[in-house]
C-alpha positions in Angstrom: 9.2 -18.9 -33.1 12.6 -19.0 -34.4 16.0 -18.7 -33.1 16.1 -15.7 -35.7 12.9 -13.3 -35.2 11.3 -13.6 -31.4 7.9 -13.0 -33.1 5.2 -15.5 -32.6 4.0 -17.4 -35.9 0.9 -16.5 -36.7 0.5 -20.2 -38.2 0.8 -21.7 -34.7 -0.7 -19.1 -32.6 -3.9 -19.0 -31.9 -5.4 -15.2 -31.8 -3.1 -13.8 -33.9 -3.3 -12.5 -37.6 0.2 -13.1 -40.7 1.0 -9.4 -39.4 1.7 -11.3 -35.8 -0.4 -8.6 -33.7 -3.1 -9.9 -31.6 -6.5 -9.8 -33.1 -8.8 -7.7 -30.7 -11.3 -8.9 -28.0 -9.5 -12.6 -29.0 -7.5 -13.1 -25.2 -8.6 -16.5 -23.4 -11.3 -16.3 -20.9 -9.5 -17.5 -18.3 -6.9 -14.6 -18.7 -7.3 -11.1 -16.7 -6.5 -8.2 -18.0 -5.0 -5.3 -17.1 -7.9 -4.1 -15.0 -7.4 -6.7 -12.5 -4.2 -6.9 -12.5 -3.6 -5.6 -9.3 -5.4 -5.0 -6.0 -8.2 -3.2 -5.3 -9.0 0.0 -4.5 -11.8 -0.2 -2.2 -10.4 0.7 0.9 -8.2 4.2 0.4 -8.4 6.8 3.7 -8.6 10.0 2.7 -6.5 11.4 5.1 -4.6 11.2 8.7 -5.0 8.9 11.9 -8.4 7.4 12.8 -9.9 9.1 15.7 -8.7 6.1 18.3 -5.3 5.4 18.0 -4.7 9.5 17.6 -6.7 9.9 21.0 -4.3 7.1 22.6 -1.5 8.6 21.4 -2.5 12.1 22.9 -3.3 10.6 26.1 -0.1 9.3 26.3 1.8 12.2 25.5 -0.1 13.8 27.6 0.7 11.2 31.1 4.1 11.3 30.3 4.5 15.0 29.8 2.1 15.2 33.5 4.6 12.8 35.3 8.1 15.1 34.6 6.3 18.0 35.2 4.6 16.6 38.8 8.5 15.1 39.2 9.9 18.6 38.4 7.7 20.6 40.7 8.6 18.1 43.3 12.4 18.1 43.1 12.0 22.3 43.4 9.4 21.8 46.5 11.6 19.4 48.4 15.0 20.8 48.0 16.1 17.5 45.5 16.4 13.7 46.1 18.4 12.9 49.5 
């Protein structure tokens, strides 16, 4: 390479033909390709939350709602806090 032309010089760069293009299949074996560039997509959930967290959330919500319903009934029956 020089200051005017940023293309690799085929005389100094292995695997580059006279036009400056890399020859097919000439990637060094130590280098990865684009298919190995990111994390594996082995675990990709299909939909929604798992049953355990969703069940815990529903039970917690039901307990909180139940508490406030019982408190409201107690307020109505007892005539309110003193």
